[in-house]
C-alpha positions in Angstrom: 15.4 12.4 -14.4 16.1 15.6 -13.1 15.2 16.6 -9.5 12.4 19.4 -9.8 12.8 22.6 -8.3 11.8 22.2 -4.4 8.5 23.7 -3.6 8.6 27.2 -2.2 5.0 27.3 -0.5 2.5 24.9 -0.1 0.5 25.9 -3.1 3.5 24.9 -5.0 3.6 21.3 -3.7 1.3 20.2 -6.3 3.4 21.5 -9.2 6.5 19.7 -7.5 4.7 16.4 -7.5 3.6 16.8 -11.2 7.0 17.3 -12.2 8.3 14.4 -10.1 5.9 12.0 -11.6 4.1 10.8 -8.4 0.3 10.5 -8.1 0.8 12.3 -4.3 2.5 11.8 -1.1 1.9 9.1 1.3 2.5 10.4 4.8 3.3 7.6 7.5 3.5 10.4 10.5 0.5 12.7 10.9 -1.6 13.2 13.9 -5.4 13.2 14.3 -6.9 12.7 17.8 -10.1 13.3 19.7 -10.9 16.9 20.0 -10.3 17.2 23.9 -7.0 15.2 23.8 -5.9 17.4 20.8 -6.8 20.6 22.5 -4.5 19.7 25.3 -1.7 18.6 23.0 -1.9 22.1 21.5 -2.1 23.6 25.1 1.3 21.9 25.8 2.9 23.2 22.5 1.5 26.6 23.5 3.9 26.7 26.4 6.8 25.1 24.5 9.2 27.7 25.6 8.6 26.5 29.3 8.8 22.9 28.1 11.3 23.0 25.3 13.0 26.4 25.8 11.6 27.7 22.3 8.4 28.6 20.5 6.3 25.9 18.7 3.7 28.0 17.0 1.2 25.1 15.6 0.8 25.8 11.7 -2.4 24.1 11.0 -4.7 24.9 14.1 -8.0 24.9 11.9 -11.1 22.4 12.5 -10.8 18.7 12.0 -12.8 18.9 8.4 -10.5 21.6 7.3 -7.3 20.0 8.3 -8.5 16.8 6.2 -9.2 19.1 3.3 -5.5 20.9 3.6 -4.0 17.7 3.4 -5.8 16.7 0.1 -4.9 20.1 -1.1 -1.2 19.6 -0.4 -1.7 16.2 -2.6 -1.4 13.8 -0.1 -2.6 10.7 -1.3 -2.8 8.4 1.9 -1.7 9.1 5.4 -1.5 7.4 8.7 -3.5 9.1 11.5 -1.5 8.3 14.6 -2.8 8.5 18.3 -0.9 7.6 21.2 -1.6 7.6 25.1 0.1 8.9 28.2 -1.5 6.8 31.0 -3.1 3.4 31.2 -6.5 2.6 29.8 -6.2 5.1 27.0 -4.7 3.0 24.3 -7.5 1.2 23.8 -10.4 3.7 23.4 -7.8 5.8 21.2 -7.4 2.7 19.0 -11.1 2.5 18.8 -11.5 6.2 17.8 -8.7 6.3 15.2 -10.4 3.2 13.6 -13.6 5.2 13.3 -11.8 8.3 11.9 -10.2 6.2 9.4 -13.3 4.6 8.1 -14.9 8.0 7.7 -12.0 10.1 6.2 -10.7 9.6 2.5 -6.8 8.9 2.5 -6.6 7.7 6.3 -5.4 4.3 7.0 -6.4 2.4 10.1 -3.9 2.6 12.8 -3.6 1.7 16.3 -1.6 2.3 19.7 -0.5 0.5 22.6 0.7 0.9 26.4 2.0 -1.7 28.8 -0.9 -3.0 30.5 -2.4 -6.6 30.8 -4.7 -6.5 28.0 -2.5 -4.9 25.3 -2.4 -8.0 23.1 -6.2 -8.1 23.3 -7.2 -4.9 21.9 -4.0 -4.7 19.5 -5.0 -8.0 18.4 -8.4 -7.1 17.8 -7.1 -3.8 15.8 -4.9 -5.9 13.5 -7.5 -8.2 13.0 -9.7 -5.5 11.8 -7.1 -3.8 9.6 -4.9 -1.8 11.5 -1.9 -0.7 9.1 0.5 0.8 11.3 0.9 1.3 15.1 1.9 4.5 17.1 4.3 4.0 20.1 5.6 7.2 21.8 8.1 6.3 24.3 8.7 9.8 25.4 5.0 10.9 26.1 3.8 7.7 27.4 6.9 7.4 29.9 6.9 3.8 29.5 10.0 1.3 29.1 9.4 -0.7 25.6 11.1 -3.4 27.1 8.7 -4.1 29.7 7.5 -7.7 29.7 3.8 -6.6 29.4 4.6 -5.5 25.8 6.5 -9.0 24.7 3.2 -10.5 23.5 2.4 -7.3 21.5 5.9 -6.9 20.0 5.4 -10.5 18.8 2.3 -10.2 17.5 3.2 -7.3 15.3 6.2 -9.0 14.1 4.2 -11.9 13.0 1.6 -9.5 11.3 4.1 -7.4 9.4 2.2 -4.5 10.7 4.9 -1.6 10.9 5.6 0.4 14.4 6.2 4.1 14.1 8.1 4.7 17.4 9.2 8.1 18.9 12.1 6.5 20.7 14.9 9.1 20.2 15.9 11.9 22.8 14.4 14.8 20.8 13.4 17.3 21.4 14.2 16.5 25.1 15.1 13.1 26.6 12.5 11.1 28.3 12.8 8.4 31.2 13.1 5.4 28.7 14.3 7.4 25.3 17.3 6.4 23.2 18.1 4.2 20.5 19.7 1.8 22.7 16.7 1.1 24.4 14.3 0.5 21.4 17.3 -1.2 19.6 17.0 -4.0 22.5 13.1 -4.4 21.5 14.2 -4.8 17.7 16.9 -7.4 18.7 14.5 -9.4 20.7 12.3 -9.3 17.6 14.2 -9.1 14.7 11.5 -9.5 12.5 9.6 -6.4 13.9 9.0 -3.7 11.1 9.6 -0.4 12.8 9.7 3.1 11.5 12.0 5.2 13.7 10.2 8.5 13.9 12.3 11.9 13.1 14.9 9.5 12.1 16.0 8.7 15.8 16.4 12.6 16.3 19.0 13.9 17.7 20.7 10.5 17.4 20.3 10.2 13.5 23.7 7.8 13.5 22.6 5.4 16.0 19.2 5.3 14.0 21.2 4.5 10.7 23.1 2.0 12.3 19.9 0.2 13.4 18.8 0.5 9.8 21.9 -1.4 8.7 21.6 -4.1 11.4 17.9 -4.8 10.7 16.0 -5.1 7.7 12.8 -4.1 9.1 13.8 -0.7 10.4 13.1 2.6 8.3 13.6 6.2 9.0 10.9 8.7 8.7 11.7 12.4 7.8 9.4 13.9 10.4 10.6 17.5 11.2 14.3 16.0 10.2 16.5 19.1 8.6 14.1 21.8 8.6 15.3 25.1 9.6 13.5 24.7 13.0 14.9 21.4 13.9 18.3 22.3 12.8 18.4 24.8 15.6 18.7 21.9 18.2 19.2 18.8 16.6 21.3 19.5 13.2 22.0 16.8 10.9 25.4 15.5 10.1 26.9 17.6 7.2 27.3 14.3 5.1 23.4 13.3 5.8 22.4 12.9 2.0 25.8 10.5 1.3 24.6 8.5 4.4 21.5 8.2 3.1 22.5 6.5 -0.3 22.9 2.9 1.2 19.5 3.3 2.7 17.5 5.2 0.3 14.9 2.4 0.0 14.3 2.7 4.0 13.4 6.4 4.0 10.0 7.2 4.1 7.9 10.5 4.4 6.4 12.1 7.6 5.6 15.4 8.6 4.1 15.6 12.1 1.0 17.7 10.4 -0.8 19.7 12.1 1.5 20.2 14.8 4.4 21.8 13.1 5.6 25.3 13.1 6.2 25.8 9.7 4.4 25.1 6.4 4.2 21.5 5.3 6.0 22.5 2.0 9.3 23.0 4.2 9.6 19.3 4.7 9.0 18.4 1.0 11.6 21.0 0.0 14.0 19.7 2.8 13.9 16.2 1.6 14.1 17.6 -2.2 17.5 19.6 -1.1 18.7 16.0 0.1 17.9 14.7 -3.3 19.8 17.3 -5.0 22.7 17.3 -2.5 24.0 13.8 -4.0 23.4 12.7 -7.6 23.2 8.9 -6.3 19.7 9.9 -4.5 18.1 12.3 -7.0 14.4 11.8 -8.4 14.5 8.1 -7.9 15.1 8.6 -3.9 12.3 11.2 -4.0 9.8 8.9 -5.6 10.7 6.2 -3.3 10.6 8.3 0.2 7.6 10.5 -1.0 5.3 7.6 -2.4 6.5 4.1 -3.3 8.2 2.9 0.1 5.3 4.3 2.4 2.8 3.0 0.2 4.3 -0.4 0.4 4.5 -0.1 4.0 1.1 1.1 4.7 -0.5 -1.3 2.3 -1.8 1.5 -0.1 
């Protein structure tokens, strides 16, 4: 089967998915947060030129019901609503909030988050027991060391349960106190059965991320913001990126960062389609895997 023409707009995504022959997108990297928290996140992005040295206009700054409807209109069949704390005592109530959100929202799978604190295994264990299918870890925002001894029971719990961790541990868009693929690589080495999705494919350290995928069978890459015109300005992909994906094609999963992206959702879909077009060894099979089959398996949908 040939690769369909990449979508040219959000309205064109449905045509693309139909021609590709998949029932919809499974997006492992979407953000829904309590409104007060989300307003603070958006306010931070409004000052992106100060923080990152570039503007970052939020593409989908709409009320929550409209954002959910937008995903449905884009052909997103299932998605992981990711939450993350920036201080102690926040992860438990965010995990409780997102459980309620997922229960009330068609297409949303239950997720959880964590922070290095004495009760982390308690609330995380309860979330996993209740059916959480993914856990978000944001090393950069949380400003914590993922090797913290307080987190060892949590990593072990998740490894035993087979629940994937979507972890932002790369240096992009700016380095944090404990970012770096080597830092989280130490966690994976200690817990080799841990299922890990490297958010943003480890941006900008793409080759280090690929190395982890090759070394550990439970490590995946997500496509979030990777290769888009926006990200290419500050974290360009290696020129041979599509060829490098051939050996790990079954461990690439689609992620978008919706709604906090500075371009239309279709751009990320089109970017992944362009990788498939760039190397015949990827092709439509890679797209069906990345957009649907592999993330669906990881999230249990």
